[in-house]
One Martini backbone bead per residue (centre of mass of N, CA, C, O) as a GRO file, in nm:
protein
  347
    1UNK     BB    1  -2.233   2.238   0.822
    2UNK     BB    2  -2.077   2.035   1.074
    3UNK     BB    3  -1.773   2.074   1.278
    4UNK     BB    4  -1.598   1.821   1.465
    5UNK     BB    5  -1.453   1.641   1.703
    6UNK     BB    6  -1.401   1.291   1.708
    7UNK     BB    7  -1.077   1.257   1.768
    8UNK     BB    8  -0.788   1.060   1.866
    9UNK     BB    9  -0.517   0.911   1.792
   10UNK     BB   10  -0.246   0.736   1.905
   11UNK     BB   11  -0.051   0.950   1.736
   12UNK     BB   12  -0.237   1.241   1.758
   13UNK     BB   13  -0.444   1.251   1.547
   14UNK     BB   14  -0.686   1.458   1.429
   15UNK     BB   15  -1.044   1.401   1.403
   16UNK     BB   16  -1.315   1.457   1.196
   17UNK     BB   17  -1.663   1.568   1.196
   18UNK     BB   18  -1.947   1.559   0.960
   19UNK     BB   19  -2.262   1.735   0.920
   20UNK     BB   20  -2.546   1.644   0.728
   21UNK     BB   21  -2.849   1.827   0.630
   22UNK     BB   22  -3.187   1.829   0.546
   23UNK     BB   23  -3.503   1.957   0.512
   24UNK     BB   24  -3.625   1.670   0.649
   25UNK     BB   25  -3.385   1.579   0.876
   26UNK     BB   26  -3.183   1.438   0.756
   27UNK     BB   27  -2.869   1.249   0.845
   28UNK     BB   28  -2.508   1.280   0.815
   29UNK     BB   29  -2.192   1.117   0.900
   30UNK     BB   30  -1.848   1.219   0.849
   31UNK     BB   31  -1.501   1.128   0.800
   32UNK     BB   32  -1.147   1.174   0.740
   33UNK     BB   33  -1.141   0.878   0.816
   34UNK     BB   34  -1.172   0.706   0.523
   35UNK     BB   35  -1.423   0.847   0.433
   36UNK     BB   36  -1.650   0.793   0.647
   37UNK     BB   37  -1.953   0.642   0.726
   38UNK     BB   38  -2.110   0.675   1.042
   39UNK     BB   39  -2.407   0.801   0.970
   40UNK     BB   40  -2.772   0.732   0.925
   41UNK     BB   41  -3.058   0.946   0.971
   42UNK     BB   42  -3.390   0.808   0.984
   43UNK     BB   43  -3.718   0.789   0.933
   44UNK     BB   44  -3.975   0.609   1.013
   45UNK     BB   45  -4.316   0.528   0.998
   46UNK     BB   46  -4.333   0.675   1.303
   47UNK     BB   47  -4.087   0.903   1.327
   48UNK     BB   48  -3.842   0.744   1.398
   49UNK     BB   49  -3.510   0.768   1.465
   50UNK     BB   50  -3.259   0.602   1.260
   51UNK     BB   51  -2.963   0.422   1.265
   52UNK     BB   52  -2.852   0.240   0.954
   53UNK     BB   53  -2.539   0.216   1.058
   54UNK     BB   54  -2.248   0.088   1.122
   55UNK     BB   55  -2.018   0.155   1.412
   56UNK     BB   56  -1.837   0.414   1.586
   57UNK     BB   57  -1.721   0.649   1.849
   58UNK     BB   58  -1.418   0.613   1.741
   59UNK     BB   59  -1.136   0.625   1.546
   60UNK     BB   60  -0.965   0.394   1.661
   61UNK     BB   61  -1.174   0.170   1.603
   62UNK     BB   62  -1.138   0.186   1.293
   63UNK     BB   63  -0.842   0.104   1.293
   64UNK     BB   64  -0.880  -0.174   1.473
   65UNK     BB   65  -1.074  -0.281   1.290
   66UNK     BB   66  -1.210  -0.560   1.053
   67UNK     BB   67  -1.491  -0.450   0.882
   68UNK     BB   68  -1.508  -0.159   0.737
   69UNK     BB   69  -1.694   0.058   0.858
   70UNK     BB   70  -1.788   0.290   0.607
   71UNK     BB   71  -1.552   0.272   0.415
   72UNK     BB   72  -1.300   0.342   0.192
   73UNK     BB   73  -1.193   0.145  -0.085
   74UNK     BB   74  -0.832   0.126  -0.156
   75UNK     BB   75  -0.760   0.094  -0.480
   76UNK     BB   76  -0.882  -0.207  -0.433
   77UNK     BB   77  -1.150  -0.390  -0.419
   78UNK     BB   78  -1.133  -0.676  -0.286
   79UNK     BB   79  -1.002  -0.949  -0.468
   80UNK     BB   80  -0.663  -1.073  -0.529
   81UNK     BB   81  -0.490  -1.313  -0.670
   82UNK     BB   82  -0.216  -1.344  -0.470
   83UNK     BB   83  -0.161  -1.023  -0.512
   84UNK     BB   84  -0.144  -1.052  -0.844
   85UNK     BB   85  -0.023  -0.858  -1.133
   86UNK     BB   86  -0.036  -0.743  -1.483
   87UNK     BB   87   0.137  -0.453  -1.645
   88UNK     BB   88   0.306  -0.419  -1.924
   89UNK     BB   89   0.485  -0.687  -1.825
   90UNK     BB   90   0.443  -0.614  -1.515
   91UNK     BB   91   0.481  -0.734  -1.195
   92UNK     BB   92   0.266  -0.719  -0.907
   93UNK     BB   93   0.299  -0.705  -0.539
   94UNK     BB   94   0.087  -0.768  -0.286
   95UNK     BB   95  -0.047  -0.795   0.004
   96UNK     BB   96  -0.114  -1.076   0.202
   97UNK     BB   97  -0.448  -1.077   0.395
   98UNK     BB   98  -0.618  -1.335   0.261
   99UNK     BB   99  -0.477  -1.581   0.286
  100UNK     BB  100  -0.349  -1.582  -0.050
  101UNK     BB  101  -0.474  -1.279  -0.055
  102UNK     BB  102  -0.599  -0.978  -0.162
  103UNK     BB  103  -0.767  -0.732   0.053
  104UNK     BB  104  -0.851  -0.415   0.009
  105UNK     BB  105  -0.517  -0.366  -0.051
  106UNK     BB  106  -0.471  -0.416   0.249
  107UNK     BB  107  -0.351  -0.284   0.556
  108UNK     BB  108  -0.294   0.003   0.385
  109UNK     BB  109  -0.559   0.161   0.359
  110UNK     BB  110  -0.784   0.415   0.292
  111UNK     BB  111  -0.948   0.353   0.570
  112UNK     BB  112  -0.680   0.463   0.765
  113UNK     BB  113  -0.682   0.745   0.643
  114UNK     BB  114  -0.625   1.088   0.613
  115UNK     BB  115  -0.822   1.316   0.466
  116UNK     BB  116  -0.888   1.563   0.267
  117UNK     BB  117  -1.062   1.881   0.238
  118UNK     BB  118  -1.198   2.054  -0.039
  119UNK     BB  119  -1.516   2.046   0.026
  120UNK     BB  120  -1.793   2.228   0.213
  121UNK     BB  121  -2.142   2.195   0.280
  122UNK     BB  122  -2.478   2.140   0.360
  123UNK     BB  123  -2.473   1.884   0.122
  124UNK     BB  124  -2.148   1.858   0.093
  125UNK     BB  125  -1.847   1.649   0.055
  126UNK     BB  126  -1.481   1.660  -0.028
  127UNK     BB  127  -1.240   1.417  -0.064
  128UNK     BB  128  -0.871   1.370  -0.043
  129UNK     BB  129  -0.603   1.164  -0.210
  130UNK     BB  130  -0.256   1.069  -0.201
  131UNK     BB  131  -0.116   0.804  -0.412
  132UNK     BB  132   0.170   0.670  -0.451
  133UNK     BB  133   0.403   0.515  -0.606
  134UNK     BB  134   0.368   0.184  -0.479
  135UNK     BB  135   0.123   0.193  -0.328
  136UNK     BB  136   0.058  -0.124  -0.207
  137UNK     BB  137   0.195  -0.194  -0.517
  138UNK     BB  138   0.098   0.027  -0.704
  139UNK     BB  139   0.092   0.198  -0.989
  140UNK     BB  140   0.111   0.518  -0.955
  141UNK     BB  141   0.003   0.838  -0.922
  142UNK     BB  142  -0.295   0.881  -0.716
  143UNK     BB  143  -0.571   1.080  -0.754
  144UNK     BB  144  -0.837   1.115  -0.514
  145UNK     BB  145  -1.200   1.151  -0.501
  146UNK     BB  146  -1.466   1.192  -0.244
  147UNK     BB  147  -1.822   1.227  -0.237
  148UNK     BB  148  -2.092   1.367  -0.037
  149UNK     BB  149  -2.450   1.367  -0.098
  150UNK     BB  150  -2.741   1.536   0.038
  151UNK     BB  151  -3.064   1.524  -0.031
  152UNK     BB  152  -3.412   1.609  -0.024
  153UNK     BB  153  -3.467   1.289  -0.113
  154UNK     BB  154  -3.288   1.097   0.058
  155UNK     BB  155  -3.001   1.100  -0.088
  156UNK     BB  156  -2.690   0.922  -0.107
  157UNK     BB  157  -2.397   1.033  -0.265
  158UNK     BB  158  -2.139   0.866  -0.443
  159UNK     BB  159  -1.826   1.022  -0.559
  160UNK     BB  160  -1.572   0.900  -0.785
  161UNK     BB  161  -1.233   1.011  -0.847
  162UNK     BB  162  -0.947   0.967  -1.086
  163UNK     BB  163  -0.571   0.989  -1.127
  164UNK     BB  164  -0.297   0.871  -1.334
  165UNK     BB  165   0.060   0.846  -1.439
  166UNK     BB  166  -0.023   0.536  -1.461
  167UNK     BB  167  -0.095   0.237  -1.506
  168UNK     BB  168  -0.383   0.101  -1.327
  169UNK     BB  169  -0.574   0.023  -1.047
  170UNK     BB  170  -0.940   0.091  -1.030
  171UNK     BB  171  -1.161   0.007  -0.731
  172UNK     BB  172  -1.383   0.168  -0.577
  173UNK     BB  173  -1.540   0.163  -0.243
  174UNK     BB  174  -1.803   0.091  -0.005
  175UNK     BB  175  -1.842  -0.052   0.349
  176UNK     BB  176  -2.132  -0.040   0.430
  177UNK     BB  177  -2.352  -0.124   0.699
  178UNK     BB  178  -2.678  -0.227   0.694
  179UNK     BB  179  -2.976  -0.144   0.907
  180UNK     BB  180  -3.326  -0.092   0.886
  181UNK     BB  181  -3.374  -0.124   1.208
  182UNK     BB  182  -3.103  -0.056   1.305
  183UNK     BB  183  -2.792  -0.089   1.448
  184UNK     BB  184  -2.962  -0.192   1.733
  185UNK     BB  185  -3.149  -0.466   1.608
  186UNK     BB  186  -2.966  -0.682   1.484
  187UNK     BB  187  -3.060  -0.890   1.267
  188UNK     BB  188  -3.121  -0.909   0.886
  189UNK     BB  189  -3.296  -1.163   0.790
  190UNK     BB  190  -3.592  -1.023   0.756
  191UNK     BB  191  -3.490  -0.860   0.540
  192UNK     BB  192  -3.535  -0.737   0.224
  193UNK     BB  193  -3.417  -0.831  -0.112
  194UNK     BB  194  -3.318  -0.673  -0.428
  195UNK     BB  195  -3.151  -0.778  -0.730
  196UNK     BB  196  -3.036  -0.643  -1.042
  197UNK     BB  197  -2.946  -0.979  -1.094
  198UNK     BB  198  -2.907  -1.256  -1.314
  199UNK     BB  199  -2.608  -1.270  -1.216
  200UNK     BB  200  -2.298  -1.438  -1.116
  201UNK     BB  201  -1.973  -1.507  -0.944
  202UNK     BB  202  -1.833  -1.774  -0.890
  203UNK     BB  203  -1.647  -1.960  -0.658
  204UNK     BB  204  -1.394  -2.200  -0.595
  205UNK     BB  205  -1.380  -2.121  -0.280
  206UNK     BB  206  -1.325  -2.000   0.043
  207UNK     BB  207  -1.147  -1.754  -0.096
  208UNK     BB  208  -1.329  -1.597  -0.313
  209UNK     BB  209  -1.241  -1.672  -0.616
  210UNK     BB  210  -1.323  -1.645  -0.909
  211UNK     BB  211  -1.367  -1.863  -1.196
  212UNK     BB  212  -1.501  -1.670  -1.450
  213UNK     BB  213  -1.787  -1.724  -1.424
  214UNK     BB  214  -2.130  -1.650  -1.556
  215UNK     BB  215  -2.407  -1.703  -1.365
  216UNK     BB  216  -2.717  -1.803  -1.307
  217UNK     BB  217  -2.960  -1.758  -1.051
  218UNK     BB  218  -3.165  -1.934  -1.152
  219UNK     BB  219  -3.253  -2.192  -0.934
  220UNK     BB  220  -3.113  -2.041  -0.685
  221UNK     BB  221  -3.027  -1.889  -0.383
  222UNK     BB  222  -2.911  -1.626  -0.558
  223UNK     BB  223  -3.204  -1.527  -0.601
  224UNK     BB  224  -3.297  -1.157  -0.617
  225UNK     BB  225  -3.504  -1.056  -0.843
  226UNK     BB  226  -3.695  -1.117  -0.606
  227UNK     BB  227  -3.800  -1.036  -0.320
  228UNK     BB  228  -3.631  -1.139  -0.013
  229UNK     BB  229  -3.519  -1.276   0.251
  230UNK     BB  230  -3.204  -1.301   0.352
  231UNK     BB  231  -3.264  -1.581   0.537
  232UNK     BB  232  -3.398  -1.793   0.365
  233UNK     BB  233  -3.110  -1.915   0.205
  234UNK     BB  234  -2.839  -1.894   0.378
  235UNK     BB  235  -2.858  -2.223   0.471
  236UNK     BB  236  -2.827  -2.366   0.227
  237UNK     BB  237  -2.749  -2.653   0.019
  238UNK     BB  238  -2.482  -2.466  -0.111
  239UNK     BB  239  -2.169  -2.432  -0.207
  240UNK     BB  240  -2.148  -2.115  -0.219
  241UNK     BB  241  -2.245  -2.076   0.080
  242UNK     BB  242  -2.015  -2.229   0.212
  243UNK     BB  243  -1.778  -2.059   0.106
  244UNK     BB  244  -1.922  -1.776   0.238
  245UNK     BB  245  -2.102  -1.824   0.489
  246UNK     BB  246  -2.283  -1.712   0.274
  247UNK     BB  247  -2.335  -1.412   0.162
  248UNK     BB  248  -2.030  -1.333  -0.068
  249UNK     BB  249  -2.106  -1.182  -0.363
  250UNK     BB  250  -2.098  -1.124  -0.704
  251UNK     BB  251  -2.313  -0.917  -0.897
  252UNK     BB  252  -2.455  -0.885  -1.214
  253UNK     BB  253  -2.543  -0.583  -1.392
  254UNK     BB  254  -2.295  -0.553  -1.597
  255UNK     BB  255  -2.012  -0.541  -1.823
  256UNK     BB  256  -2.011  -0.221  -1.778
  257UNK     BB  257  -1.994   0.092  -1.775
  258UNK     BB  258  -2.273   0.316  -1.718
  259UNK     BB  259  -2.574   0.379  -1.658
  260UNK     BB  260  -2.754   0.474  -1.403
  261UNK     BB  261  -2.887   0.224  -1.182
  262UNK     BB  262  -3.072  -0.013  -1.045
  263UNK     BB  263  -2.949  -0.264  -0.794
  264UNK     BB  264  -3.140  -0.214  -0.529
  265UNK     BB  265  -3.376  -0.340  -0.266
  266UNK     BB  266  -3.460  -0.255   0.071
  267UNK     BB  267  -3.653  -0.401   0.361
  268UNK     BB  268  -3.832  -0.308   0.677
  269UNK     BB  269  -4.109  -0.394   0.844
  270UNK     BB  270  -4.066  -0.281   1.136
  271UNK     BB  271  -4.005   0.032   1.008
  272UNK     BB  272  -4.054   0.091   0.682
  273UNK     BB  273  -3.779   0.091   0.554
  274UNK     BB  274  -3.639   0.213   0.244
  275UNK     BB  275  -3.371   0.096   0.010
  276UNK     BB  276  -3.227   0.241  -0.271
  277UNK     BB  277  -2.997   0.140  -0.527
  278UNK     BB  278  -2.730   0.305  -0.728
  279UNK     BB  279  -2.548   0.246  -1.040
  280UNK     BB  280  -2.243   0.230  -1.284
  281UNK     BB  281  -2.163  -0.047  -1.213
  282UNK     BB  282  -2.116  -0.392  -1.287
  283UNK     BB  283  -2.112  -0.451  -0.970
  284UNK     BB  284  -2.215  -0.636  -0.662
  285UNK     BB  285  -2.142  -0.683  -0.328
  286UNK     BB  286  -2.302  -0.921  -0.132
  287UNK     BB  287  -2.300  -0.884   0.225
  288UNK     BB  288  -2.429  -1.058   0.528
  289UNK     BB  289  -2.221  -1.044   0.777
  290UNK     BB  290  -2.101  -1.330   0.864
  291UNK     BB  291  -1.803  -1.209   0.994
  292UNK     BB  292  -1.887  -1.052   1.228
  293UNK     BB  293  -1.758  -0.964   1.508
  294UNK     BB  294  -1.762  -0.969   1.833
  295UNK     BB  295  -1.886  -0.638   1.941
  296UNK     BB  296  -1.853  -0.291   1.995
  297UNK     BB  297  -2.050  -0.020   1.918
  298UNK     BB  298  -2.248   0.212   1.903
  299UNK     BB  299  -2.350   0.284   2.215
  300UNK     BB  300  -2.271  -0.019   2.318
  301UNK     BB  301  -2.348  -0.202   2.091
  302UNK     BB  302  -2.408  -0.520   1.980
  303UNK     BB  303  -2.205  -0.710   1.754
  304UNK     BB  304  -2.262  -0.946   1.480
  305UNK     BB  305  -2.356  -1.170   1.298
  306UNK     BB  306  -2.585  -1.035   1.072
  307UNK     BB  307  -2.621  -0.702   1.150
  308UNK     BB  308  -2.524  -0.655   0.844
  309UNK     BB  309  -2.520  -0.506   0.507
  310UNK     BB  310  -2.370  -0.512   0.182
  311UNK     BB  311  -2.339  -0.277  -0.112
  312UNK     BB  312  -2.068  -0.316  -0.336
  313UNK     BB  313  -1.963  -0.136  -0.573
  314UNK     BB  314  -1.807  -0.283  -0.879
  315UNK     BB  315  -1.572  -0.464  -0.979
  316UNK     BB  316  -1.483  -0.756  -1.009
  317UNK     BB  317  -1.323  -0.990  -0.872
  318UNK     BB  318  -1.013  -1.021  -1.015
  319UNK     BB  319  -1.032  -0.861  -1.291
  320UNK     BB  320  -0.722  -0.815  -1.360
  321UNK     BB  321  -0.715  -1.154  -1.419
  322UNK     BB  322  -0.987  -1.138  -1.605
  323UNK     BB  323  -1.073  -1.133  -1.935
  324UNK     BB  324  -1.410  -1.168  -1.901
  325UNK     BB  325  -1.380  -0.905  -1.747
  326UNK     BB  326  -1.418  -0.613  -1.655
  327UNK     BB  327  -1.187  -0.358  -1.642
  328UNK     BB  328  -0.968  -0.178  -1.387
  329UNK     BB  329  -0.807  -0.032  -1.593
  330UNK     BB  330  -0.611   0.259  -1.562
  331UNK     BB  331  -0.511   0.496  -1.763
  332UNK     BB  332  -0.306   0.725  -1.826
  333UNK     BB  333  -0.482   1.030  -1.771
  334UNK     BB  334  -0.735   0.908  -1.699
  335UNK     BB  335  -1.072   0.900  -1.582
  336UNK     BB  336  -1.213   0.828  -1.283
  337UNK     BB  337  -1.585   0.762  -1.281
  338UNK     BB  338  -1.822   0.719  -1.011
  339UNK     BB  339  -2.164   0.626  -0.915
  340UNK     BB  340  -2.339   0.595  -0.586
  341UNK     BB  341  -2.669   0.525  -0.432
  342UNK     BB  342  -2.889   0.602  -0.147
  343UNK     BB  343  -3.245   0.569  -0.094
  344UNK     BB  344  -3.493   0.699   0.138
  345UNK     BB  345  -3.793   0.539   0.275
  346UNK     BB  346  -4.150   0.483   0.335
  347UNK     BB  347  -4.427   0.208   0.403
   0.00000   0.00000   0.00000
């Protein structure tokens, strides 16, 4: 494991960058700012090294950015209707930062905080964060840990654990944008995706709050149960796609946390890179990067809409307010523990 200075924030805080490398030469870089995944370097079918995640060259750009490139999202990922929920008869109000709703826990998210490093070696690193009672509006003092492990099988494992001294919401995720052609290769529309999800949760309008229905994907453009190009149906005349400006929906993997299983497989024919994704979470938000703003990313590369896609393992959006969804309620003293991983190969 190699530690270097990544840069300094506007307030003078020094941010570090950590590099993990496996026996086959695959490499990932992570930073203590937001416990963020900055780069994933893999060899394509011709042996050319590609960085397959979007990101920035400096930590301040991560703070100033609006796309959450590579960051850990907490205390609760995705949207909460009107930023409001009730636990044990008490109603809690979060900051409204996405139309009328709370997105990714608001503007003071875990993504822009400096995490402490608990452990680091050649293959893994563990970050920790203390989130006090009423932080972002959530109840309970919440201790959270997030580790990255890089295996010799080219698998990047994300492991989240947490514990609170009061009942609270816990729904951590990671917001990495993947482009298997390389972060500098433009749009991802020709890359293929399979989602191990026969159902999804439709949203009621363009604010993307689920209706509460769990609907079959069969016979709709939302069907990724067989691999297809991301761009094939993205402009289809389908109300749900109009609401999300393309794919930005939660897909149903199972009704509750359980055994880690394959949730997705993506492939880029141009590079031959394959990415398999696994999780024990009940859902995955597939976001096709529809609203990536025109901007400059790593190495001066231009990023824009649909230059990367996200597979965010999660409880369903607004699940704390939907009785029919698996609940993200973490009881006081109980352990939050979930694992998601992304494995790379070529064909």
